[in-house]
C-alpha positions as CSV (number, residue, x, y, z in Angstrom):
1,X,151.0,62.0,-9.6
2,X,148.8,63.0,-6.7
3,X,145.5,65.1,-7.0
4,X,145.3,68.5,-5.9
5,X,143.6,69.1,-2.3
6,X,140.0,70.1,-3.3
7,X,138.8,73.6,-1.5
8,X,135.6,72.9,0.0
9,X,133.6,76.6,-0.1
10,X,130.5,75.1,1.2
11,X,132.1,73.6,4.3
12,X,133.8,77.0,5.2
13,X,131.1,78.8,4.2
14,X,129.2,76.9,7.1
15,X,131.7,77.4,9.4
16,X,131.7,81.4,8.9
17,X,127.7,81.5,9.1
18,X,127.6,79.6,12.3
19,X,130.3,82.0,13.7
20,X,128.1,84.8,12.4
21,X,125.0,83.2,13.8
22,X,126.7,82.9,17.3
23,X,127.6,86.6,17.0
24,X,124.0,87.8,16.0
25,X,122.6,86.0,19.2
26,X,124.9,87.8,21.6
27,X,124.5,91.4,19.7
28,X,120.6,90.6,20.3
29,X,121.0,89.2,24.0
30,X,123.3,92.5,24.8
31,X,121.6,95.0,22.7
32,X,118.1,93.9,21.4
33,X,119.3,94.9,17.9
34,X,119.6,92.6,15.4
35,X,122.2,93.2,11.8
36,X,119.3,94.9,9.1
37,X,120.3,93.5,5.4
38,X,118.2,95.6,2.9
39,X,118.4,93.8,-0.9
40,X,116.9,95.9,-4.2
41,X,116.0,93.7,-6.8
42,X,115.1,95.7,-10.3
43,X,113.5,93.5,-12.6
44,X,113.4,89.8,-13.3
45,X,116.9,88.5,-14.3
46,X,116.6,85.3,-13.4
47,X,120.1,85.0,-12.4
48,X,119.4,87.7,-9.8
49,X,116.6,86.4,-8.4
50,X,118.2,83.0,-7.8
51,X,121.2,85.2,-5.9
52,X,118.4,87.3,-3.9
53,X,116.6,84.3,-2.8
54,X,119.9,82.7,-1.2
55,X,120.9,86.0,0.4
56,X,117.7,86.4,1.6
57,X,117.6,82.7,3.1
58,X,121.0,83.1,4.2
59,X,120.2,86.1,6.7
60,X,117.2,84.6,8.3
61,X,119.7,81.6,9.0
62,X,121.6,84.1,10.7
63,X,119.2,85.7,12.4
64,X,118.9,88.8,10.7
65,X,116.5,91.8,10.1
66,X,116.1,90.9,6.6
67,X,114.1,93.3,3.9
68,X,113.8,92.7,0.0
69,X,112.6,95.5,-2.5
70,X,110.8,94.1,-5.9
71,X,110.9,96.3,-8.5
72,X,109.6,96.3,-12.1
73,X,112.0,96.6,-14.7
74,X,110.7,99.6,-15.5
75,X,111.0,101.7,-12.6
76,X,112.4,105.1,-12.9
77,X,115.9,105.9,-12.0
78,X,114.6,108.4,-9.6
79,X,112.2,105.9,-7.8
80,X,115.3,103.5,-7.2
81,X,117.6,106.7,-5.7
82,X,114.6,107.7,-3.7
83,X,114.3,104.3,-2.4
84,X,118.0,104.0,-1.5
85,X,117.8,107.5,0.2
86,X,115.4,106.0,2.4
87,X,117.2,103.2,3.3
88,X,119.9,104.9,4.3
89,X,118.1,107.1,6.6
90,X,116.6,104.0,8.4
91,X,118.3,102.9,11.5
92,X,117.0,99.2,11.7
93,X,119.1,99.0,8.1
94,X,122.7,98.5,8.6
95,X,123.2,96.6,5.2
96,X,122.2,98.0,1.8
97,X,123.0,95.7,-1.3
98,X,121.4,96.8,-4.9
99,X,121.8,93.8,-6.7
100,X,123.5,94.3,-10.2
101,X,122.9,94.2,-13.2
102,X,120.4,97.1,-13.0
103,X,118.4,97.6,-16.4
104,X,120.1,100.0,-18.7
105,X,118.2,103.0,-18.3
106,X,119.2,103.1,-14.7
107,X,123.1,104.5,-14.2
108,X,124.6,101.8,-11.8
109,X,127.2,104.1,-10.7
110,X,125.0,106.6,-9.6
111,X,122.8,104.5,-7.5
112,X,125.9,102.9,-5.9
113,X,127.4,106.3,-4.9
114,X,124.5,107.2,-3.3
115,X,124.6,104.4,-0.6
116,X,126.0,105.4,2.4
117,X,129.5,103.9,2.8
118,X,128.8,102.5,6.2
119,X,126.1,100.6,4.9
120,X,128.0,99.6,1.4
121,X,127.8,96.0,2.2
122,X,128.9,94.9,-1.2
123,X,132.0,97.1,-0.9
124,X,131.9,99.1,-4.4
125,X,131.3,102.6,-3.0
126,X,134.4,104.7,-4.3
127,X,135.3,105.5,-0.4
128,X,135.3,101.8,0.3
129,X,137.7,101.1,-2.6
130,X,139.7,104.1,-1.5
131,X,139.9,102.9,2.0
132,X,140.8,99.2,1.2
133,X,143.6,100.3,-1.9
134,X,145.5,102.7,1.1
135,X,145.2,99.7,3.3
136,X,142.9,100.7,5.7
137,X,141.1,97.3,5.7
138,X,139.7,97.6,9.0
139,X,137.4,100.6,8.1
140,X,136.5,99.5,4.8
141,X,133.9,97.3,3.6
142,X,135.5,95.0,1.6
143,X,133.9,93.3,-1.7
144,X,132.3,90.0,-0.7
145,X,133.9,87.5,-3.3
146,X,137.7,88.8,-2.9
147,X,137.2,88.7,0.9
148,X,135.7,85.0,0.6
149,X,138.5,84.1,-1.6
150,X,141.0,85.2,0.8
151,X,139.5,83.0,3.6
152,X,140.1,79.9,1.1
153,X,143.4,80.8,-0.1
154,X,144.4,81.0,4.0
155,X,142.7,78.2,4.8
156,X,144.7,76.1,2.1
157,X,148.1,77.9,2.7
158,X,147.7,77.8,6.5
159,X,147.8,81.5,6.7
160,X,151.2,81.3,5.1
161,X,150.8,84.1,2.3
162,X,153.4,86.1,3.0
163,X,156.1,86.5,0.3
164,X,154.1,84.4,-2.0
165,X,153.8,85.4,-5.5
166,X,149.9,85.7,-6.6
167,X,148.6,86.2,-10.4
168,X,145.3,87.5,-10.5
169,X,143.3,87.1,-14.0
170,X,141.0,90.0,-14.4
171,X,140.7,93.3,-13.6
172,X,137.3,94.0,-12.5
173,X,136.4,96.7,-9.8
174,X,134.0,94.0,-8.3
175,X,137.1,91.1,-8.1
176,X,140.3,91.5,-9.7
177,X,141.5,94.7,-8.3
178,X,140.2,94.6,-4.5
179,X,141.5,90.8,-4.8
180,X,145.1,92.6,-5.6
181,X,145.0,94.8,-3.0
182,X,143.9,92.3,-0.2
183,X,146.9,89.6,-1.3
184,X,149.2,92.9,-1.4
185,X,148.0,93.4,2.3
186,X,149.0,89.9,3.0
187,X,152.5,90.4,1.5
188,X,152.0,88.4,-1.5
189,X,153.7,90.3,-4.9
190,X,150.7,90.3,-7.1
191,X,150.3,90.8,-10.8
192,X,146.7,91.4,-12.6
193,X,146.7,89.8,-15.6
194,X,144.0,90.5,-18.3
195,X,143.5,90.4,-21.8
196,X,145.8,91.9,-23.0
197,X,148.7,90.5,-21.2
198,X,151.4,88.9,-23.3
199,X,152.2,85.4,-23.0
200,X,149.4,84.9,-20.2
201,X,150.3,81.1,-19.6
202,X,153.8,82.1,-18.5
203,X,153.1,84.5,-16.4
204,X,150.3,82.2,-14.5
205,X,153.3,79.5,-14.4
206,X,155.1,81.4,-12.2
207,X,152.5,82.1,-9.4
208,X,152.4,80.2,-6.4
209,X,148.7,81.3,-6.2
210,X,146.0,82.0,-9.0
211,X,142.9,83.6,-8.8
212,X,140.9,83.4,-12.0
213,X,138.4,85.6,-12.9
214,X,137.9,86.4,-16.7
215,X,134.3,84.9,-17.3
216,X,135.6,82.5,-20.1
217,X,134.8,79.1,-19.6
218,X,138.0,76.8,-18.8
219,X,140.2,79.2,-20.3
220,X,142.8,78.3,-17.8
221,X,144.9,75.1,-18.9
222,X,146.5,72.7,-16.8
223,X,149.7,73.3,-18.2
224,X,149.3,76.7,-17.0
225,X,149.5,75.9,-13.3
226,X,152.8,75.6,-11.4
227,X,153.0,72.2,-9.7
228,X,151.9,72.7,-6.0
229,X,150.0,76.4,-6.8
230,X,146.9,77.3,-4.8
231,X,144.2,77.8,-7.5
232,X,141.0,79.6,-7.0
233,X,138.4,79.6,-9.7
234,X,135.6,82.6,-9.3
235,X,134.2,82.1,-12.8
236,X,130.8,80.7,-13.1
237,X,130.0,79.9,-16.8
238,X,127.2,77.7,-17.9
239,X,127.8,75.6,-21.4
240,X,126.2,73.3,-23.4
241,X,126.4,69.3,-22.3
242,X,125.2,67.1,-25.1
243,X,126.0,64.1,-22.9
244,X,123.2,65.3,-20.3
245,X,120.7,65.5,-23.2
246,X,119.5,67.9,-25.8
247,X,119.7,71.6,-24.9
248,X,121.4,70.3,-21.4
249,X,124.0,72.4,-19.9
250,X,126.7,72.2,-17.0
251,X,128.1,74.9,-14.9
252,X,132.0,75.2,-15.3
253,X,134.2,77.9,-13.7
254,X,137.4,79.4,-15.6
255,X,139.9,76.9,-14.9
256,X,139.8,73.4,-16.5
257,X,139.7,71.9,-13.3
258,X,140.2,68.3,-14.5
259,X,143.8,69.7,-15.8
260,X,144.4,71.9,-13.2
261,X,143.6,69.4,-10.3
262,X,146.5,67.1,-11.5
263,X,148.9,70.0,-11.4
264,X,147.8,72.1,-8.2
265,X,148.7,72.0,-4.7
266,X,144.7,72.9,-4.0
267,X,142.2,74.1,-6.3
268,X,138.4,75.4,-5.4
269,X,135.6,73.6,-7.5
270,X,132.7,75.2,-9.8
271,X,130.0,74.7,-8.1
272,X,130.7,74.7,-4.4
273,X,133.9,76.7,-4.0
274,X,133.8,80.5,-4.2
275,X,130.2,81.0,-4.4
276,X,129.1,80.0,-0.9
277,X,131.7,82.1,0.3
278,X,130.3,85.5,-1.5
279,X,127.0,84.9,0.4
280,X,128.8,84.1,3.7
281,X,131.1,87.1,3.6
282,X,128.0,89.6,2.6
283,X,126.4,88.4,5.9
284,X,129.7,88.9,7.7
285,X,130.0,92.8,6.6
286,X,126.6,93.5,7.6
287,X,127.1,91.9,11.1
288,X,130.1,94.3,11.0
289,X,128.2,97.3,9.2
290,X,125.7,96.7,12.6
291,X,128.7,97.0,15.0
292,X,130.0,99.9,13.5
293,X,126.5,101.4,13.2
294,X,125.4,100.8,16.8
295,X,129.2,102.2,17.9
296,X,130.2,98.6,19.4
297,X,133.7,97.8,19.5
298,X,135.4,95.7,16.4
299,X,135.3,92.0,17.4
300,X,138.1,89.5,16.2
301,X,138.1,89.4,12.3
302,X,135.8,86.4,10.8
303,X,138.4,86.7,8.2
């Protein structure tokens, strides 16, 4: 039995970042402008701090104007809204990212809706959601994780998505729903499955493409996978690893990797699969946002 092709998200993300860096340099040479990205971090959530550092580092590598606003966890909601409004009006900032989750006293929906849709590089504003859902992807800001997944799927299948059957496990606004919209626009037949789907294993077994985004460690087993399927694992879960020593942990996805890799045609690892692509696509969105706000013509899509 052959082992699945490992989809190297790190390598693909590097190629995307290299292209963004090249286009950013050309933009600066022709206009004197740099894409501007502002990241707002409220509180001291350790995972959020790591994500923000990675985003800052990548933005710098791409040649962007990068700004970070660190706010204490007890910052009043009104102060966060005021900051977002200031960033909305700042012509040097083309993309605004408010790192989630926010502290419980702040209404995430209110904050995200205040961001100007053209600066919403996370793609969470209802206007961007609507544009994507109605098929106007060229006008929308597409959420970064689904966009990255689509790039990996296209690479694995060499662009041959039309007519494929896809199952998206997870119905979140951040991954599941926009992922389904993107696959529909690639002429896939799409099922969104979730915790209440009856006989989930048999639903998944019919899929040429499986996207797992449920946040349950190794839930998707190898015998759920159709032989030769492309498997994209969005999950990042930390589980105990006593074999590494007392109190140690390790990262796993939503798919039982070793089992699935014996059946699938191609599969993403965790870590090193979808994660690097999410940040790469954030940079792509920021560059797109900058060009649109500078009233420049659209470039050939990076994805």
